[in-house]
N, CA and C atoms as an extended XYZ file, in Angstrom:
282
Properties=species:S:1:pos:R:3:atomname:S:1:resname:S:1:resid:I:1 pbc="F F F"
N       106.590       83.467       68.654 N   MET     1
C       105.586       82.759       69.970 CA  MET     1
C       104.442       83.889       70.097 C   MET     1
N       102.736       83.192       69.451 N   PRO     2
C       101.891       84.005       69.564 CA  PRO     2
C       101.711       85.055       70.699 C   PRO     2
N       101.751       84.591       71.735 N   MET     3
C       101.781       85.324       73.389 CA  MET     3
C       102.356       86.225       73.577 C   MET     3
N       103.653       86.683       72.266 N   THR     4
C       104.031       87.880       73.097 CA  THR     4
C       103.194       89.403       72.591 C   THR     4
N       102.456       89.614       72.806 N   CYS     5
C       101.401       90.913       72.953 CA  CYS     5
C       100.982       91.115       74.260 C   CYS     5
N       100.159       89.850       74.644 N   VAL     6
C       100.056       89.596       76.084 CA  VAL     6
C       101.089       89.424       77.331 C   VAL     6
N       102.088       88.357       76.967 N   VAL     7
C       102.970       88.507       77.551 CA  VAL     7
C       103.494       89.963       77.987 C   VAL     7
N       104.426       90.478       77.068 N   ASP     8
C       104.819       91.776       77.030 CA  ASP     8
C       103.871       92.524       78.007 C   ASP     8
N       102.305       92.726       77.471 N   ALA     9
C       101.343       93.287       78.936 CA  ALA     9
C       101.974       93.141       80.335 C   ALA     9
N       101.712       91.660       80.571 N   ILE    10
C       101.948       90.985       81.700 CA  ILE    10
C       103.741       91.746       82.269 C   ILE    10
N       104.327       91.201       81.354 N   LYS    11
C       105.959       92.280       82.302 CA  LYS    11
C       105.701       93.455       82.262 C   LYS    11
N       105.588       94.515       81.855 N   GLU    12
C       104.716       95.930       81.620 CA  GLU    12
C       103.600       96.216       82.719 C   GLU    12
N       103.263       95.208       83.818 N   GLY    13
C       102.020       95.797       84.632 CA  GLY    13
C       101.085       96.485       84.186 C   GLY    13
N       100.588       95.639       82.945 N   ARG    14
C        99.185       96.280       82.258 CA  ARG    14
C        97.883       95.951       82.751 C   ARG    14
N        98.423       94.594       83.771 N   TYR    15
C        96.647       93.822       84.670 CA  TYR    15
C        96.984       94.189       85.974 C   TYR    15
N        98.829       95.328       86.445 N   GLU    16
C        98.198       95.128       87.935 CA  GLU    16
C        97.696       96.032       88.770 C   GLU    16
N        96.672       94.672       89.564 N   ASN    17
C        96.089       95.778       90.308 CA  ASN    17
C        96.614       97.533       91.553 C   ASN    17
N        96.957       98.524       90.580 N   LYS    18
C        97.698       99.749       91.923 CA  LYS    18
C        96.572       99.807       92.794 C   LYS    18
N        95.770       99.334       93.047 N   ILE    19
C        95.073       99.594       94.230 CA  ILE    19
C        95.804       98.928       95.626 C   ILE    19
N        95.667       99.472       96.725 N   ALA    20
C        96.074       98.944       97.713 CA  ALA    20
C        95.205       98.227       98.647 C   ALA    20
N        95.038       97.483       98.499 N   LEU    21
C        93.651       96.167       99.448 CA  LEU    21
C        93.477       97.151      100.359 C   LEU    21
N        94.675       97.143      101.741 N   GLY    22
C        93.960       97.950      103.168 CA  GLY    22
C        94.011       96.521      103.878 C   GLY    22
N        94.555       96.894      105.406 N   GLU    23
C        95.111       96.336      106.103 CA  GLU    23
C        94.190       95.073      106.874 C   GLU    23
N        92.806       95.998      107.234 N   ARG    24
C        91.496       95.959      108.024 CA  ARG    24
C        90.487       95.064      106.491 C   ARG    24
N        90.454       94.167      107.408 N   TRP    25
C        88.742       93.864      106.723 CA  TRP    25
C        87.666       95.040      107.046 C   TRP    25
N        87.719       94.887      108.336 N   SER    26
C        85.755       96.273      108.173 CA  SER    26
C        86.557       97.479      108.404 C   SER    26
N        87.493       98.034      108.460 N   ALA    27
C        87.956       99.757      108.753 CA  ALA    27
C        88.377      100.264      107.182 C   ALA    27
N        88.334       98.914      106.362 N   ARG    28
C        88.493       99.991      105.290 CA  ARG    28
C        88.006       99.411      103.813 C   ARG    28
N        86.356       99.397      104.816 N   SER    29
C        85.695       98.638      102.923 CA  SER    29
C        85.392       99.099      102.071 C   SER    29
N        85.628      100.758      101.891 N   THR    30
C        85.432      101.166      100.484 CA  THR    30
C        86.710      100.896       99.434 C   THR    30
N        87.802      101.271      100.244 N   GLN    31
C        89.636      100.644       99.837 CA  GLN    31
C        89.100       99.260       98.966 C   GLN    31
N        88.485       98.248      100.029 N   ARG    32
C        87.699       97.117       99.507 CA  ARG    32
C        87.455       96.430       98.115 C   ARG    32
N        86.752       97.042       98.558 N   ARG    33
C        85.448       97.400       96.555 CA  ARG    33
C        86.051       98.111       96.358 C   ARG    33
N        86.625       99.353       95.897 N   ARG    34
C        87.293       99.730       95.438 CA  ARG    34
C        88.730       98.152       94.298 C   ARG    34
N        89.479       97.427       95.050 N   TYR    35
C        90.292       97.097       95.242 CA  TYR    35
C        89.771       95.983       94.074 C   TYR    35
N        89.027       95.159       94.782 N   HIS    36
C        87.772       93.832       93.905 CA  HIS    36
C        86.846       95.050       92.611 C   HIS    36
N        86.704       95.633       92.537 N   GLU    37
C        86.612       96.369       91.574 CA  GLU    37
C        87.761       96.310       90.180 C   GLU    37
N        88.664       96.516       90.772 N   GLU    38
C        89.519       97.360       89.639 CA  GLU    38
C        90.043       95.759       89.091 C   GLU    38
N        90.070       94.408       90.288 N   GLU    39
C        90.101       93.744       90.001 CA  GLU    39
C        89.620       93.015       88.806 C   GLU    39
N        88.671       92.614       89.002 N   ALA    40
C        87.310       92.457       87.945 CA  ALA    40
C        87.658       93.573       86.771 C   ALA    40
N        88.049       94.475       86.509 N   ARG    41
C        88.258       94.999       85.470 CA  ARG    41
C        89.560       94.525       84.742 C   ARG    41
N        90.103       94.482       85.695 N   LEU    42
C        91.765       93.674       84.990 CA  LEU    42
C        91.725       92.431       84.067 C   LEU    42
N        91.073       91.762       84.887 N   THR    43
C        90.499       90.355       84.239 CA  THR    43
C        89.663       90.193       83.636 C   THR    43
N        88.811       91.113       83.465 N   LEU    44
C        87.861       91.068       82.227 CA  LEU    44
C        89.371       92.094       80.997 C   LEU    44
N        90.598       92.784       81.390 N   LEU    45
C        91.084       93.697       80.033 CA  LEU    45
C        91.762       92.143       79.728 C   LEU    45
N        92.254       91.493       80.626 N   PHE    46
C        93.403       90.454       80.017 CA  PHE    46
C        92.286       89.411       79.419 C   PHE    46
N        91.450       89.227       79.914 N   ARG    47
C        90.510       88.531       78.949 CA  ARG    47
C        90.319       88.850       77.356 C   ARG    47
N        89.754       89.740       77.560 N   ASN    48
C        89.381       90.545       76.057 CA  ASN    48
C        90.908       90.567       74.921 C   ASN    48
N        92.036       91.348       75.901 N   ASP    49
C        93.454       90.921       75.272 CA  ASP    49
C        93.884       89.736       74.384 C   ASP    49
N        93.229       88.645       75.194 N   LEU    50
C        93.786       86.977       74.818 CA  LEU    50
C        92.574       86.714       73.832 C   LEU    50
N        91.384       86.915       74.164 N   GLU    51
C        90.189       86.901       72.513 CA  GLU    51
C        90.803       87.454       71.709 C   GLU    51
N        91.384       88.874       72.018 N   LYS    52
C        91.852       89.832       70.983 CA  LYS    52
C        92.828       89.223       69.771 C   LYS    52
N        93.892       88.807       70.351 N   GLU    53
C        95.321       88.151       70.419 CA  GLU    53
C        94.688       86.635       69.397 C   GLU    53
N        94.178       86.104       70.095 N   HIS    54
C        94.099       84.828       68.921 CA  HIS    54
C        92.335       84.368       68.654 C   HIS    54
N        92.140       86.142       67.961 N   SER    55
C        90.616       86.000       66.999 CA  SER    55
C        89.635       85.395       67.909 C   SER    55
N        89.177       85.543       69.232 N   MET    56
C        88.490       84.368       70.079 CA  MET    56
C        87.349       85.789       69.985 C   MET    56
N        86.994       87.183       69.869 N   ILE    57
C        85.963       87.156       69.889 CA  ILE    57
C        84.339       87.141       69.284 C   ILE    57
N        83.609       86.776       70.297 N   GLY    58
C        82.303       86.679       69.488 CA  GLY    58
C        82.006       85.386       69.447 C   GLY    58
N        83.706       84.505       70.529 N   HIS    59
C        83.185       82.916       69.623 CA  HIS    59
C        82.197       82.009       70.647 C   HIS    59
N        81.198       81.134       70.422 N   PRO    60
C        80.898       81.137       70.987 CA  PRO    60
C        81.190       80.215       72.538 C   PRO    60
N        83.016       79.613       72.412 N   LYS    61
C        82.969       79.288       73.624 CA  LYS    61
C        84.409       80.123       74.225 C   LYS    61
N        84.047       81.086       73.836 N   ALA    62
C        85.549       82.358       74.086 CA  ALA    62
C        85.474       82.454       76.172 C   ALA    62
N        84.544       82.413       76.169 N   LYS    63
C        84.222       82.394       77.644 CA  LYS    63
C        84.748       80.933       78.234 C   LYS    63
N        84.327       79.822       78.126 N   THR    64
C        83.812       78.564       78.487 CA  THR    64
C        85.692       78.516       77.724 C   THR    64
N        86.505       78.694       77.086 N   LEU    65
C        87.794       78.992       77.343 CA  LEU    65
C        88.827       79.477       77.740 C   LEU    65
N        88.437       80.666       78.229 N   PHE    66
C        88.749       81.402       79.557 CA  PHE    66
C        88.734       81.200       81.370 C   PHE    66
N        87.895       80.993       81.210 N   GLU    67
C        87.032       80.217       82.660 CA  GLU    67
C        88.109       79.049       82.588 C   GLU    67
N        88.331       77.647       81.488 N   MET    68
C        88.898       76.661       81.867 CA  MET    68
C        90.685       76.954       82.480 C   MET    68
N        91.345       78.180       81.189 N   ALA    69
C        92.497       78.441       82.035 CA  ALA    69
C        92.704       79.363       82.627 C   ALA    69
N        91.899       79.832       83.671 N   TRP    70
C        91.829       80.779       84.595 CA  TRP    70
C        91.762       79.662       85.832 C   TRP    70
N        90.903       79.264       86.137 N   SER    71
C        90.391       77.775       86.758 CA  SER    71
C        91.765       76.745       86.885 C   SER    71
N        92.174       76.549       85.447 N   ASP    72
C        93.601       75.575       85.909 CA  ASP    72
C        94.725       76.479       86.495 C   ASP    72
N        95.335       77.472       85.945 N   GLN    73
C        96.553       78.076       85.775 CA  GLN    73
C        96.502       79.867       86.827 C   GLN    73
N        95.407       80.023       87.281 N   ARG    74
C        95.246       81.074       88.272 CA  ARG    74
C        96.718       81.615       89.058 C   ARG    74
N        96.263       80.711       90.210 N   SER    75
C        97.453       80.485       90.858 CA  SER    75
C        98.966       80.463       91.012 C   SER    75
N        99.434       80.193       89.518 N   ASP    76
C       100.245       80.084       89.147 CA  ASP    76
C       100.853       81.296       87.742 C   ASP    76
N       100.067       82.358       88.089 N   GLY    77
C       100.228       83.395       87.400 CA  GLY    77
C        99.408       83.766       86.657 C   GLY    77
N        99.307       85.035       85.856 N   LEU    78
C        98.756       85.319       84.970 CA  LEU    78
C        99.802       85.065       83.403 C   LEU    78
N       100.619       84.314       83.543 N   ARG    79
C       101.490       84.274       82.136 CA  ARG    79
C       100.860       82.409       82.037 C   ARG    79
N       101.210       82.327       83.168 N   ALA    80
C       100.457       81.030       83.001 CA  ALA    80
C        99.379       80.292       82.778 C   ALA    80
N        97.964       81.405       82.513 N   VAL    81
C        96.612       81.655       82.423 CA  VAL    81
C        96.937       81.788       80.843 C   VAL    81
N        98.038       82.396       80.424 N   ALA    82
C        97.706       82.646       79.282 CA  ALA    82
C        98.608       81.812       78.208 C   ALA    82
N        99.583       81.031       79.041 N   TRP    83
C        99.968       80.053       78.058 CA  TRP    83
C        98.820       78.831       77.941 C   TRP    83
N        98.157       78.266       79.196 N   ARG    84
C        97.439       76.978       79.049 CA  ARG    84
C        95.729       77.873       78.216 C   ARG    84
N        95.729       78.872       78.080 N   TYR    85
C        94.761       79.621       77.014 CA  TYR    85
C        95.062       79.151       75.596 C   TYR    85
N        96.893       79.370       75.451 N   GLU    86
C        96.843       79.223       74.319 CA  GLU    86
C        96.746       77.540       74.019 C   GLU    86
N        97.050       77.192       75.255 N   ASP    87
C        97.094       75.496       74.648 CA  ASP    87
C        96.112       75.101       74.355 C   ASP    87
N        94.744       75.167       75.335 N   LEU    88
C        93.201       75.138       74.773 CA  LEU    88
C        92.430       75.749       73.146 C   LEU    88
N        92.996       76.340       72.923 N   LEU    89
C        92.992       77.153       71.605 CA  LEU    89
C        92.697       75.762       70.560 C   LEU    89
N        93.170       74.768       70.561 N   GLN    90
C        93.310       73.815       69.281 CA  GLN    90
C        91.966       73.383       69.838 C   GLN    90
N        91.277       72.918       70.825 N   LEU    91
C        90.502       72.237       71.303 CA  LEU    91
C        88.291       72.935       70.527 C   LEU    91
N        89.107       74.504       70.291 N   VAL    92
C        87.805       75.175       69.461 CA  VAL    92
C        88.785       75.877       68.273 C   VAL    92
N        89.611       75.824       67.668 N   LYS    93
C        89.918       76.545       66.794 CA  LYS    93
C        90.580       75.463       65.210 C   LYS    93
N        89.633       75.162       64.052 N   PRO    94
C        90.469       74.233       63.403 CA  PRO    94
C        91.695       74.293       62.896 C   PRO    94
């Protein structure tokens, strides 16, 4: 199965945000900002790992492919995003 590396990284917690979000919206604005910055960094890392694993780095449709998989499956977790990404690959790769 081609998703082994990214799926293993998901299991290992590589893309898991370790920064606490904080309980109050206003009282911990610095903490919330750090949390969201880390989320953005981890999402980019996840995307880059998927692109690398599937030889999509630099492909003109790489960003669109990830965005489609992300918007379709994010609520079901990173594994679902990775599997959807793999399904969508057939649309852009020969």
